MIKE-719071 format. One record per residue: residue in three letters; x, y, z of N, C-alpha, C, O in turn. Coordinates in steps of 0.02 Angstrom, whole numbers, plus 50000, padded with zeros to 5 digits. Example, Ala and Ser with C-alpha at 12.3 -4.5 7.8 and 13.67 -1.06 7.14 Angstrom:
<rs>
ALA506604971650390506154977550390506604983550390507124983450423 SER506424988850354506844994750357506455000250394506705005750402 
</rs>
This chain:
<rs>
MET548294694963526549004694363508549314688463545549164687363604 LYS549744684663510550094679163542550624681863589550934687063576 ALA550724678363644551194680763695551704675263712551554669363713 ILE552314677663725552844673363751552984675563823553114681363836 ILE552944670863869553104672263939553834670263951554044664763934 LEU554214674963980554914673563995555024674564070554934680064096 ALA555204669164104555364669364176556084667264184556294662164157 ARG556484671264221557194669764227557434670664299557254675464333 VAL557834665964322558204666564384558934664664371559064660164330 SER559394667864405560104666064398560374663164463560954661064466 ASP559954663064515560164660564581559554657364614559004660064611 VAL559654651564645559104648064677558814651964735558254650764757 LYS559204656864761558954660864817558464666264794558114669164835 GLN558444667464728558004672664702557284670164697557144664264709 ASP556834674864679556134673264667556094667664615556424668064563 SER555714662464629555694656564585555334658064520554944662864515 ASN555474653964469555134654564405554384653364413553974656464380 GLU554194648664458553484647164468553094653264491552544654664467 ALA553384657064538553044663064563552974668264508552464671564504 GLN553494668964466553454673764411552914671664361552544675964336 LEU552874665264347552374662764298551664663964322551234665764283 LEU551544662964386550864664064413550654671364404550094672764383 ARG551104675964419550944683064412550814684964340550344688664325 MET551234682464294551184684364223550584681164189550284684164144 LYS550394674964209549794671864180549164675664201548704676364161 ASP549154677964262548584682064285548564688564246548024690964229 TYR549144691564233549184697864196548934696864124548564700964098 ILE549154691264093548954689864024548194689064018547894691163969 GLY547894686064069547164685264069546804691864069546274692464038 HIS547074696864103546764703464104546894707464040546524712064025 LYS547424705764003547604709563943547344706263879547494708563824 SER546964700963885546674697463827547214695163778547134695563717 LEU547764692663805548294689763764548244682163765547934679263809 THR548534678863715548524671563711549234668963720549694670863684 ILE549314664563769549974661763782550184657163723549844652263708 TRP550734658963691550984655063635551554650363658551534644363646 LYS552044653263693552604649363719552794651963788552684657763804 THR553094647563827553334649363894554054647063901554224641363887 TYR554474651763922555184650263932555354651264006555254656564034 GLU555614645964037555884646364105556644645764100556914640464085 ILE556984651264113557704651664102558074651864168557884655564214 GLU558584647864173559044648164231559744649664205560144645164194 GLU559874656064194560524658164168560644665364188560174669064202 SER561284667264188561454674164205561294678764146561344676864088 SER561084684864162560934689764109561544693764089561494698064046 THR562124692464121562724696364106563304692264081563814695064060 HIS563254685564083563804681364061563594676764004563014674564000 GLY564064675363960563954670663906563504673463851563354679363849 SER563314669063805562914671063746562164670663758561784672463714 ARG561944668363817561234667963834560844664163780560454667063743 LYS560964657663777560674653463724559904653663725559584654263673 LYS559614653063785558884653063790558594659763767558074659963734 PHE558924665263785558694671863764558714672363688558264675263657 GLN559244669663658559304669763585558744665763552558514667463497 GLU558524660363585557964656463558557324660563557556934660263510 VAL557214664563610556624668863614556644673963556556134675063523 ILE557224676963546557294681963492557164678663424556844681763381 LYS557404672663414557304669163350556564667763338556324668463282 ASP556194665863391555474664663384555114671063363554654670763321 ILE555324676663391554994683063374555154685063303554714687363266 GLU555784684063282555994686063215555654681863161555484684463107 THR555544675463174555254671063124554494671063124554174668263079 SER554194674063175553464674263179553174678763124553454684063109 LYS552604676663094552284680563041551814685863069551544689863031 GLU551714685963134551274690963164551624693863226552094690763252 PRO551414699663249551734702763308551674698363370551184694763379 ILE552174698763412552204694763473552264699363534552604704463531 ALA551914697563588551974701163651552454697263696552314691563713 LEU553004700363716553484697163761553334699663832553414705663847 VAL553114695163875552894697063942553414694663992553564688663997 VAL553694699364031554184697764083553974700964148553594705864149 ASP554214698164203554014700664269554274707664282553904711964306 THR554904708864266555204715364277555794716164229556014711264199 VAL556044722164222556574723564173557194719364186557484716564140 ASP557404718764250558024715164264557954707664255558464704164255 ARG557344705064246557254698064228557394696864154557554691364133 LEU557344702264114557464701764043558184703564026558504700263985 GLN558454708864058559124711264040559414715264097559064718264138 ARG560084715364098560434719564146561004723264111561494725364143 SER560944724164046561414728164008561064730763946560514728563930 PHE561374735463911561064738663853561174734763788560914736663736 ARG561564729263791561704725663729561074722463700560994721863640 GLU560614720163745559984717263722559494722663698559054721263657 SER559584728863723559124734263705559124735463630558604737063601 VAL559714734863599559774736163527559344731163488558974733163442 ILE559394724763505559014719563470558264720463482557874720363434 LEU558074721363545557364721963562557054728263532556484728163509 ASP557434733763532557174740063506557064739663430556594742563404 ASP557524736163395557434735363322556794731463306556424733363261 LEU556674726163344556054722163333555434726263350554914725563318 ARG555494730563401554924734863419554784739863364554194740863346 LYS555304742963336555204747963283554914744763220554544747963182 GLN555074738363208554804734863149554084732563159553784729963112 GLY553824733463219553134731463232553064724063246552504721363246 LYS553624720563257553594713363270553524711763344553374706063362 LEU553624716663388553684715163459553354720563502553424726563491 GLU552994718163553552774722263609553094719463671553094713363681 ILE553374723763714553684721463776553254723663834553124729663842 HIS553044718863875552624720263934553034718963997553214713264011 PHE553194724364035553534723664099552994724064154552714729464165 PHE552864718464188552304717964234552374722764294551934726864306 ARG552924722264330552994726164392553064733664378552824737764417 GLU553384735464324553464742564307552834745564276552794751564266 ASN552344741164260551724743364227551904747364163551644752864152 LEU552354744364123552614747764064552524743264003552714737364004 ILE552234746063951552154742463887552494746463832552354752363823 LEU552944743163795553304746563741553044743863675553074737863661 ARG552784748463634552514746663568552894750363514553354754263527 GLU552684749163451553004752463394552944760063399553404763563379 ASN552384762563425552264769763429552344772463499552064777663515 SER552724769163542552834771463611553174778263611553594779663569 ASN552984782463659553264789163662553944789063697554164783963724 SER554274794863695554954795363722554964794163797555464791663823 ALA554434796163832554424795263905554464787863924554824785963970 ASP554084783563888554094776463903554784773363886555044769163923 LEU555074775663831555734773063812556274775163862556734771263876 ILE556214781263888556694783563939556604779564003557104777864036 ARG555984777964021555864773764080556204766964072556484764264119 TRP556164764264012556504757863997557254758464006557574754364039 ASP557544763663975558264764663980558484765664053559004763064074 MET558094769464091558264770664161558244764064201558674762864243 ALA557744759964187557694753564222558284749064206558544745664250 VAL558494749064142559084745064123559714747764157560134743964180 MET559764754464161560344757464193560384755564267560924753964292 PHE559804755664302559804753764373559974746364381560314744464428 ALA559734742164334559904735064337560644733864326560954729764360 ARG560934737664279561654737064266562044739764326562564736964344 SER561804745064358562134747764417562154742564473562654742064508 TYR561624738864480561604733664531562134728264518562474725964563 VAL562194726364454562694721264436563394723764450563804719964477 LEU563534730064433564204732864445564354733364519564914731764540 GLN563864735364559563964735764631564084728764660564494727864705 LEU563714723864634563804716964656564514714564641564824711264681 SER564754716364581565434714464562565954717664607566434714464628 ASP565844724164624566314727664669566304724364738566834723664769 ASN565714722464762565674719264828566034712664829566374710964878 VAL565964708864774566314702364770567064703364770567434699764805 LYS567304708364732568024709764729568284711864798568824709664818 ARG567894716064834568114718164900568134712264949568584711664990 LYS567634707964943567614702064987568204697464973568504694865020 ILE568354696464909568924692164891569574695264917569994691764944 GLY569644701864908570244705264932570324704665007570884703765032 PHE569774705165044569794704565117569994697465137570394696565182 LYS569714692465103569874685465119570614684165107570934680765147 ILE570884686865052571594685865037572024689065091572524686165113 SER571844695165112572224698665164572214694865230572684695565270 GLN571694690865242571644686865303571954679965295571914675865340 GLY572264678765237572594672465226572134666765207572304660965216 GLU571534668465180571054663365161571114661765086571174666265045 TRP571094655365070571124653165001570434653564970569944651465001 ILE570364656464909569714657864879569514652764826568964653264799 ASN569934647964812569774642764762569694635964796569714635564857 LYS569594630764756569524624164785570194621864814570724624064791 PRO570194617564864570814615464897571294612164848571084608364804 PRO571944613664853572444610264811572464602764830572234600764883 ILE572734598864785572814591664799573254590764861573804593564865 GLY573014586964908573364586164971573014589565029573204588665087 TYR572494593465013572084596765063571354594865052571154593064996 ILE570954595265104570234594265099569874599965134570124602765183 GLY569294601765108568904607165138568544604865201568344599065207 THR568444609565248568084608165310567584613765323567654619365297 ILE567084612365364566594617265386566494616365461566324610965484 ASP566594621765500566524621265572565794622065594565354622665551 GLU565674622165658564994622565684564644629165666564034629365660 GLN565034634465657564744640965638564644641565563564404646765540 GLY564824636465525564744636665452565324639765415565284640865355 ASN565874641065450566464644065418566864638665383566994633265410 LYS567074640165321567454635265282568194635865297568444641265312 GLY568534630165293569254629965305569574624365266569254621265224 MET570204622965280570574617565247571054614365296571344617665339 ILE571124607965289571614604265329571984599365282571714597565230 PRO572594597265301572934592265260572524585865254572244583465303 ASP572504583165194572134577065182572504571265215573074569765196 PRO572194567865263572544562465298572744556665252573194552765269 LEU572414555965194572554550465149573064552265095573384547765067 ARG573134558765079573544560565022574094565665036574554566364996 SER574074569065092574554574365105575274571765107575734575065084 HIS575374565665135576054562865137576324561165067576924561065057 LEU575864559965019576074558664950576334564964917576794564764876 ILE576034570664935576274577064908576994578264931577414580364892 VAL577114576864995577804577665022578274572964985578834574964969 LYS578054566964970578474562064934578634564564864579194563564840 ILE578154567864831578274570564763578834575664765579284575564723 PHE578804580164814579334585264820580004582064836580514583964806 GLU580014577264881580644574064900580954570264842581554570264833 MET580534566864802580784563064744581094567664692581644566464667 TYR580734573164676580984577564624581604581364647582044582964606 ALA581644582964712582214586864738582864583064731583394586064731 THR582834576364727583444572464718583754573464650584354572464641 GLY583344575564600583594576364532583624569964493583844569964435 ASN583394564464523583434557864490582774555764459582734550464427 TYR582244559764468581584557964442581304563564398581354569464415 SER581014561564342580654566264300579924566564323579714562364363 THR579544571464299578844571764317578454565664292577974563564323 GLN578674562964235578344556864208578474550964254578014546964266 GLN579084550264279579244544664324578864545364390578634540364418 ILE578804551464415578424552564476577694550964465577364548064509 LYS577424552864407576724551364392576594543764393576094541564421 LEU577044539864363576974532664362577014529764433576654525064450 GLU577454532664473577514530364543576874531864582576654527764622 MET576584537764570575964539664605575374535364581574914534064619 ASP575394533164518574874528664493574884522064531574364519164546 LYS575494519664545575554513364582575284514064653574954509664679 ILE575444519864684575224520964753574474522264756574134520464804 GLY574214525664703573494526964700573314534164715572764535364741 LEU573754539064700573584546064710573074548164658573154546964599 ARG572534551364681571994553464637571914561064639572124564264687 SER571604563864586571484571064582570894572964626570564568664655 ASN570744579564629570194582064669569534582164632569034584664658 THR569514579564571568904579764532568394574764559568564570364599 ARG567774575464538567254570864561567394563664541567234559064578 GLU567694562864482567834556064458568444553064493568554546964489 HIS568844557364529569444555064563569894551064515570104545464529 LYS570024554164457570444550964407571174550964430571364554964472 PRO571584546364402572304546364418572614553164400572414556464352 ILE573094555164440573414561664429573814561464364574104556364347 VAL573834567064328574174567364264574834571164272574964574264323 LYS575244570864220575914573864223575894581364235576294584064273 SER575424584864203575374592164212575204593964284575424599164308 GLN574824589764318574654591064388575264590164433575344593764482 ILE575684585364417576324584564453576734590864447577014593364496 HIS576774593464386577164599564373576864605364412577234609364441 HIS576204605964413575874611464449576004610864525576114615964558 ILE575984604864551576114603864622576814606264640576904609764690 LEU577304604264600578004606064614578134613464608578614616064636 ARG577714617064570577794624264561577354628364609577404634564611 ASN576934625064648576444628564689576724630264758576864625664796 PRO576824636764774577104638564840576614637564897576804638364955 PHE575994635864881575484634964934575704629664985575534630165044 TYR576084624664961576264619065005576764620965058576844617165107 TYR577114626665051577574628665105577314634765143577674637665184 GLY576674636865130576374642065171576224648565137576044653465170 VAL576294648865071576184655065034575734653664975575824648664939 MET575244657964963574794656964906574924662364853575054668164870 SER574894660364791575014664964734574344666964704573964662764681 VAL574204673564704573584676264677573764681764628574034686964647 ASN573614680564563573764685464511574494687564510574664693464501 GLY574934682664521575644684064518575944686864582576544687764586 GLN575524688264633575764690864697575734685364750575294681064748 LEU576204685564797576234680564850575944683364914576074688964934 TYR575534679164947575214681065010575274675065058575174669365037 PRO575434676365122575444670765170574734668265184574274672265190 HIS574644661665189573984659065205573994656165276574524655265307 LYS573404654765302573334652665372573294645165382573164642865437 TYR573394641265329573314634065333573984630665348574514633665338 GLU573954624565370574554620865389574954618965327574694615665282 PRO575594621065323575994619165264576194611865267576234608865320 LEU576314608965208576504601965204577264601065200577524595965221 ILE577614606065173578344605765167578644612365192578274617065207 ASN579304612665197579624618965215579884622365152579924619365099 GLN580064628665159580284632565101580944630065073581064630565013 HIS581364627165116582004624565092581904619065041582254618864990 LEU581434614465054581294609165006581004611864941581184609564887 PHE580564616864947580284619964887580824623164845580814622664783 ASN581304626564877581854629864840582304624764807582564625964752 ARG582404618964839582804613664807582464611164744582804609964694 VAL581804610364746581434608364686581494613564631581584611864573 ARG581444619864650581514625364601582204625164569582264626264508 ASP582724623864608583404623564581583474617764531583824618464481 VAL583144612164544583164606564498582824608364432583074606764378 PHE582254611964436581914614364376582374618764335582424617964274 GLU582704623564368583134628164332583734624564301583964626464248 GLY583974619464335584524615564307584324611864245584714611364198 HIS583704609164243583464605764183583384610564125583514608764068 ASN583164616664141583054621564087583704623564053583704625863996 LYS584264622764088584904624864060585214619464016585694620763979 LYS584944613264020585234607863980585114608963906584544610463886 PRO585624608263864585514609263792585094603663763585094597963789 TYR584744605163711584304600263678584534599363606584574604163568 ARG584694593263588584924591863520584334590063476583934585763494 TYR584274593363420583714592163375583884586663326583824580763342 GLY584104588463267584264583363217585004582563211585394586563236 LEU585214577363177585924576063169586164578163100586754579563091 LYS585714578363050585924580062982586004587562975585574591362998 PRO586544589862944586694597062939586304600562884586574601562829 PHE585674602362896585264605962847585124612962875584884613662931 ALA585264618062835585184624962857584454626862869584304630962912 PHE583994623862831583274625562838582884620062874582274619762869 ARG583234615762911582904610262946582374612862994582524616863039 ALA581744610662985581164612363027580994619763026580614622163068 LEU581264623562977581114630662972580704632462910580484638162903 LEU580604627762866580314629162800579694624862788579694618862800 ARG579154628162765578534624562749578324625862677578534630762646 CYS577914621362651577664622062583577124627362580576664627362621 ALA577184632062533576684637462526576024634862501575514638162511 GLU576014629062467575404626462437574994622162486574384622962491 CYS575324617662522574954613062566575114613962640574764611162682 GLY575624617862657575794619062726576214613762759576364614262819 CYS576394608562723576794603162752577514605362762577754610062730 LEU577864601962807578554603562822578994601462763578904596062734 ILE579474605662746579944604262692580514599862720580814601562771 SER580664594562686581184589862707581814591062667581804593562611 GLY582384589162698583034589762664583314582962649583174578062683 ASP583734582562597584044576262578584714577662546584804582862513 ILE585184573062555585854573862526585914569262465585794563262469 LYS586094572362409586174568662346586914568362327587284573262336 LYS587124562762301587814561662278588324563062333588894564762319 GLY588104562362395588554562862452588724569862474589024570562528 LYS588544575162435588744581862456588244587362440588284592862469 TYR587764586162394587284591362375586644590662416586354585262421 VAL586424596362444585824596362486585234598962445585274604362415 TYR584694595062443584084597062408583504596962457583494593062505 TYR583004601362444582404601662486581794599962443581764601562384 TYR581304596862475580684594962440580124594562490580234593462550 CYS579504595262467578914594662509578774587162520578774583262472 ASN578654585162583578524578162597577834575962572577674569962573 ASN577414580762551576754579362521576324574862565576014570162540 TYR576324576262630575944572162677575194572462662574844567562672 LYS574954578262639574234579062626574034576962555573454577762536 LYS574514574262517574374571762449574074577162403573584575862368 VAL574384583062405574134588662364574514589062298574214590362246 HIS575174587862299575594588662240575574582462196575544576762221 LYS575604583462133575634577862085576354575862072576504570062059 LYS576804580862077577504579462061577944582562115577834588262135 ARG578444578862137578904581362188579424585862156579744583962107 ILE579504591962184579984596862158580574597262206580484598262266 TYR581174596562179581784597062219582114603862207582164606162150 VAL582324607062262582644613662258583324613262293583374610862350 LYS583844615562259584514615362287584584620462343584324625962339 GLU584954618562395585034622962453585374629562434585194634862459 GLU585864629262390586224635262369585744640262336585844646262342 ASP585244637762300584764642262268584324645962321584114651562310 LEU584204642562377583804645762431584214650862468583934655462498 PHE584874650262467585304655062501585304661862465585444666962497 ILE585164661962400585224668162360584764673662387585014679162400 PRO584104672562396583684677962423583854679662496583754685362517 VAL584114674862534584314676262603584894681162604584894686062641 LYS585394679862561585974684362558585774691262534586034696362558 LYS585314691462487585084697962462584754702062518584844708062523 ALA584364698562560584044701962617584554704262669584474709562699 LEU585074700262680585584701962729585994708062707586214711962749 LYS586084708862641586454714662617586084721162632586384726462642 LYS585414720762634585004726662648585024728762721584784734062740 LEU585324724562763585354726162834585974730362852586024732962907 ILE586434730962804587054734762818586884742262821586634745162773 LEU587034745262878586884752362889587434756762859588034755162863 LYS587224762162829587694767162805587964771162864587644771362917 PRO588544774362857588834778062914588364783362943588304783963004 ASN588024787162899587574792362925586964789362960586694792163008 GLN586734783462936586164780162968586364777663037585974778163085 LYS586964774963043587194772563107587254778363157587084777563216 GLU587504784063134587564789863178586884792263203586794793963261 ASP586394792463157585714794463177585424789563228585104791663276 LEU585544783163216585284778063262585594778863331585244778463382 MET586244779863334586594780663398586354786863434586294786863495 SER586214792163397585954798363427585274797163460585154799563515 ASP584844793563425584184792063453584244787463514583874788263563 ILE584704782763511584804778163568585024781963630584804780463685 ARG585464786963620585704790963678585134794763711585104795363772 LYS584664797363669584104800963697583644796363737583404798063792 VAL583514790463709583104785563745583444783263808583124782163859 GLU584104782463805584494779963861584444784663921584414782363978 GLU584444791163908584404796063963583764795164003583774794964064 GLY583194794763967582554793964001582494787164035582224786664090 LYS582744781864001582704775164029583114774564093582884771564142 THR583714777364093584144776964152583834780564211583854778064267 GLU583554786464198583234790264252582644786364282582574785964343 PHE582224783364239581654779564263581884773364300581614771764354 TYR582364769764273582604763564302582914764864371582794761164418 THR583304770064376583644771764440583134773564494583174771164550 ALA582654777764476582144779864525581724773964548581584773264607 SER581524769664501581114763864519581494758964562581224756264611 ARG582124757864545582534753164584582654755664655582634751864703 GLU582784762264661582894765064728582264764564771582314762964830 GLU581684765764741581064765364778580934758164802580734757064859 LEU581044753364758580934746364776581434743964827581264740264873 THR582064746064820582574744164869582414747064938582504743764989 LYS582174753264939581974756465002581414752565036581414751565096 GLU580924750364995580364746565022580594739765047580354737465099 PHE581054736565011581324730065032581684730765100581584726565144 ASN582094735865107582464736865170581994738465228582144736765286 LEU581424741665214580934743065266580674736565297580624735965358 TYR580514731665254580264725365280580814721365314580684717465359 GLU581444722365292582004718965324582084721665396582224717865442 THR581994728265404582014731265471581454728665515581554727265574 ARG580864728065486580294725465524580414718265547580214716365602 LYS580724714265504580884707365522581374707165581581314703065626 SER581854711765580582344712165634582004714065700582154711165753 LYS581544718865697581184720865757580724715265781580594714565841 LEU580484711365734580044705765751580424700665792580144697765839 VAL581054699365775581464694765813581574697265884581534693565932 ASP581704703865889581804706865955581174706165998581214704766058 SER580594707165968579964706566005579854699466028579594698366083 LEU580044694565987579974687566007580444685966064580254682466111 MET581064688466061581554687066114581344690366180581484687666233 ASP581004695966176580764699466236580084697066260579804699766307 ASN579824691766227579174688866245578594693866237578094693366272 ASN578674698566191578124703366179577604700566130577034702766129 ILE577814695566090577354692266044577444684766049577964682366071 THR576934681066029576974673866030577344671265968577444674965920 LYS577534664965970577884661965913577434661565852577664662265796 GLU576774660365864576294660065809576254666765772576254666965711 ILE576204672265810576184678865779576834680365743576824683165688 TYR577394678365774578044679465741578074675965673578274679065624 GLU577874669565670577904665765608577434668865555577614669265497 LYS576844670865577576364673865530576634680265499576604681265439 LYS576904684665541577164691165516577804690065476577924693565426 ARG578224685265498578844683965460578684681765389578984684265341 ILE578214677165382578024674765315577714680465274577844681065214 GLU577314684665307577004690365272577544694965245577504697065187 TYR578044696765286578574701365263578994698065208579204701465162 GLU579124691565214579514688165163579144687865096579444688265043 CYS578474687065100578074687165038578124693965004578214694364943 LEU578074699165044578124705965016578814707164987578884710264934 GLN579334704565021580014705264994580104701164930580444703364884 ASN579794695264926579834691264865579504694964806579764694764750 ASN578944698264820578614702064767579064707764742579094709164683 ILE579404711064789579854716464771580444713664731580664716764682 THR580704707964753581264704764717581064702964646581464703764599 ASN580454700464637580204698864570580174705064526580354704864467 LYS579934710664555579904716864517580604719264497580714721464441 LEU581084718764544581764720764529582064716264474582424718564430 GLY581884709764478582124705164426581854706864358582214706364308 LYS581214709064355580924710964291581264717264264581384717764204 PHE581414722064309581774728064287582464726164259582664728664207 GLN582804721664295583474719664274583454715964206583864717164163 LYS582944711564199582874707764137582724712464079583004711764024 ALA582264717364091582094722164038582704726264019582814727763960 ASP583114728164070583714732064056584214728064015584514730663968 GLU584294721664033584764717363995584524716363923584914716563876 GLN583864715263915583594714263848583664720463806583764720163745 TYR583604726363838583674732663803584364733263771584444734563712 TYR584874732163813585564732763788585724727063739586084728063690 MET585454721063752585574715363707585284716763638585594715263587 THR584674719763637584354721263574584754726363534584844725663474 ILE584994731563569585394736763535586034733663506586194734763447 SER586384729763547587014726963522586894722063465587294721763418 LEU586344718163469586194713463416586024716963351586254715063297 VAL585614722263356585424725863296586034728763261586104728263201 LEU586474731863301587074734863272587544729563244587814730363189 ALA587654724163282588114718963260587864715363198588234714363150 ILE587214713563200586924709963143586904714463082587054712363026 ALA586714720763093586664725363036587334726263002587364726862940 GLU587874726263040588534727363011588834720962981589194721262931 ARG588694715163012589084709262994588654703262972588924697862960 ALA587994704062967587564698362953587764694662889587824688562889 TYR587884698462836588054695262772588714691562776588764685862753 ASP589234694662806589884691462812589854685362857590164680162842 LEU589474685862912589394680162957589074674262921589284668562928 PHE588564675662883588204670362847588654667062795588644660962787 GLU589044671062760589484668462708590024663862736590184658762706 SER590294665662795590874662162821590704656662871591144652962893 SER590064655962891589884651362944589734644362917589624643362857 GLU589724639462964589554632662947588784631962943588424636762955 VAL588554625962926587834624862915587424626262977586904629562974 ASN587664623763035587284624963097587234632363114586714634663137 GLU587774636163103587764643363115587304646863065586944651563083 LYS587304644563002586844647362952586124646362974585704650862968 ARG585974640363000585294638963022585114643563081584544646063084 ALA585584644763127585454649163183585314656363160584864659663187 ILE585684658663110585574665463084584894665963050584534670863059 ILE584724660863010584074660862976583504660863027583014664463020 ASN583574656663079583064656263130582994662663169582444664463191 PHE583554666263179583554672463218583264678263178582934682563207 LEU583384678563113583204684363074582554683563034582204688463022 LEU582394677363014581834676362968581254672963002581344669263050 THR580654674262977580054670963001579584669562942579664672562888 ASN579114665062951578634663162898578984660962834578794663062779 CYS579494656762841579864654262783579434649162745579204644262775 GLN579324650262680578914645862639579264644462572579614648762545 LEU579154638462547579414636562481578834636362432578404631962436 ASP578824641262387578294641862337578584639562270578904643462234 GLY578464633262253578784630562193579534629762206579744625662247 LYS579934633962171580644633962183580874640562215581474641862221 ASN580394644762235580544651362262580474651462338579984648762365 LEU580954654462372580934655162445580594661862463580794667162438 LYS580084661462506579744667462531579824667762606579794662662641 PHE579944673762632580034674562705579904681762725579824686162682 THR579894682962790579824689662818580374690762869580524686462910 LEU580694696662866581194698262916580864699962982580344703262984 LYS581154697663037580874699063103581014706363122581474709463097 THR580584708863167580694715563195581274715363243581334710463281 PRO581734720363245581704726663208582094726663142582184731963111 PHE582334720763121582754720463061582364722162998582654724462949 ASN581704720962999581294722862941581284730362931581254732862875 ARG581324734162988581334741462983581994743962952581994748662913 VAL582544740662971583194742562942583184741162867583444745162828 SER582894735562848582864733862777582434738862738582614740862683 GLU581864740762767581434745762735581794752362727581734755762675 LEU582174754262778582554760562775583044760562717583104765462680 ASN583394754962709583894754562656583584753562587583934754362536 SER582944751762584582604750762520582314757262492582124757562434 ARG582294762562534581994768862512582524773362482583114772962498 SER582284777762439582744782562407582924788062456582514790262496 THR583564790362452583794795862494583774802462455584004807562481 MET583514802462394583504808462352582804811562349582604814162297 LEU582434811262405581764814262406581814821762410582324824462432 ARG581284825262387581304832662387581284835462458581584840562471 ARG580924832062504580864834662572581164829662621581174830862681 
</rs>
């Protein structure tokens, strides 16, 4: 029988492929098998699509005669049950024999249940090892974070170090750390955009941490300005932890940069100047191109497909007033009847009772925890004044408590935002449901566009017909009003 030898390592510290090949070639000689192909794989058995493994399977599937797959041990072939399905199907079809050298196990088409159970048990133990390894890695990462150690590559402005004991660390980059400070100082003035700072850094020669040391890009400038690591705090999975490395800036400068960002976000953005209600909201149902608007005879607005993909033979013009007809029809269906409004308000009151109780309890618990750390900070100052702790310990614990308080503040902010959105959604649903049609009829073009953008989605022009979908929860209100109230039950 022809044989395929498969040797795999996922780590250079493991048993080498050469050692596995020597053992399996000796085994094949005793089993009177003929070596057909040899695969030396360096890939993980638990990550990715395992391209080399898939090549082995393809060779077996396309072979016109049975193949013996010889591996050193079960965990060299697989560490999960997903491969068992493929391998077992080939075994049942008589296309494959699996030889596990160290387990002294051969699986054939007519293998008994005891051998198959031994295979499953070996796979289970291999998977158990992988899971335990994953747990150990997670625990190690968690411990490093608690000790203020950074677990990723150094941010721009820092370089990695290794001491005499082999312990890794980080120090400010003597060539680039002052440029990071300059980036923060420039942006904090409010006179520089990230693009302008990028151009300035190109002139100075700031480079990224990649092997190619390419010029820094605009997105990296943005990431630097948003990264709290530079003032002494590292962000891991949305949580803040104090780190043990030397900060490049103080928190006051970081907060000034944050305020500039928030100020920019509040600036209004002007889109187009021409008053078209469906501007940038409507696409062609046939080719997907954006529908353009045009003014004819100085006052009539028409829409047409720009035919960028050259699909249409003839340009079709549709009057804006004709597109308003199905929109108005949909808005009329949003008007709630008096009994429907009463039922809705009754349900809202029931939800409100549970929401208020949950919100109050959660807020009180978080506030209590915040005040606890505030008390600890106060005692920390007393300990420093009494010379019971050093200034280094004081700074470390102060940053730690402030990080925990920041995390609590973020949680409170999320509760507050969710609470505001809850009431905003209720008021919008009720207001829009009652007045959407009247508002649309009496508003100017820009207001009409705002209403269309707020209520409708997937707007398409199919020939001369407007197609769209109402956004949630307004589609539910429309469905309710479209159903008959004269049902038997």
